C-alpha positions as CSV (number, residue, x, y, z in Angstrom):
1,M,103.4,82.9,89.4
2,Q,103.7,79.5,89.6
3,G,106.4,77.7,88.2
4,V,109.2,74.7,88.4
5,I,112.5,74.6,89.6
6,K,114.7,73.7,86.6
7,S,118.0,74.1,88.2
8,Y,119.6,74.5,91.9
9,D,123.0,74.8,93.0
10,P,123.1,74.9,96.9
11,A,126.4,76.1,97.1
12,T,126.4,79.0,95.1
13,R,122.6,79.6,95.7
14,D,122.3,80.1,91.6
15,G,119.4,78.8,90.5
16,V,116.3,78.8,87.3
17,V,112.6,78.3,87.4
18,M,110.5,78.3,84.6
19,S,107.1,79.6,84.7
20,E,104.0,77.6,84.2
21,R,102.0,79.9,82.2
22,D,104.5,80.0,79.7
23,F,107.6,78.6,80.5
24,T,109.7,81.8,80.3
25,E,113.1,80.9,82.6
26,Y,113.9,83.3,85.3
27,D,117.0,83.0,87.6
28,L,116.6,83.2,91.2
29,S,117.7,86.2,93.0
30,A,120.5,86.6,95.5
31,N,117.7,86.4,98.2
32,A,115.3,84.6,96.9
33,L,115.0,81.7,99.6
34,E,115.3,84.4,102.6
35,G,112.1,84.3,104.7
36,S,110.9,81.3,102.9
37,V,110.6,77.6,104.2
38,F,113.3,76.4,101.7
39,R,116.6,75.5,103.0
40,M,117.2,73.8,99.6
41,L,115.3,73.1,96.3
42,R,115.2,70.2,94.0
43,Q,114.9,69.8,90.0
44,G,110.9,69.3,89.7
45,Q,109.7,71.0,92.7
46,R,106.6,73.3,92.2
47,V,106.6,76.8,93.6
48,V,105.0,79.8,93.9
49,F,106.6,83.2,93.3
50,D,107.4,86.9,92.5
51,L,109.2,88.7,90.0
52,T,111.8,91.5,91.0
53,S,112.0,94.9,88.8
54,D,115.1,93.5,87.2
55,G,113.1,90.0,86.3
56,L,114.7,87.7,89.2
57,A,112.4,85.3,90.8
58,T,112.4,86.0,94.2
59,G,109.8,85.4,97.3
60,L,109.9,81.5,96.9
61,R,106.9,79.8,98.8
62,L,104.8,76.7,98.7
63,G,101.3,76.7,97.8
64,S,98.8,74.6,99.2
65,E,96.8,72.1,96.4
66,V,94.4,75.2,96.1
67,D,96.8,77.7,95.4
68,M,98.4,75.7,92.9
69,G,95.4,74.2,91.1
70,T,95.9,73.4,87.5
71,P,99.0,74.6,86.0
72,D,98.5,77.4,83.8
73,F,99.4,76.1,80.4
74,L,96.9,73.5,80.7
75,R,94.0,75.9,81.0
């Protein structure tokens, strides 16, 4: 799933990512950045992410231009 970082607090590692498909907001899981290239996130940053069974965003990663393509909501 692709989305945009809505908010991120590096001190607490709490954050919210918004799906580009339907604008649903997902809280970041506690380990959302583990194993990723990210050390920090900025508001408006586009990411690709997975969802846990609890509905939390995890596994954040960068997508190439081919992966990111046109945002889902513009299709």
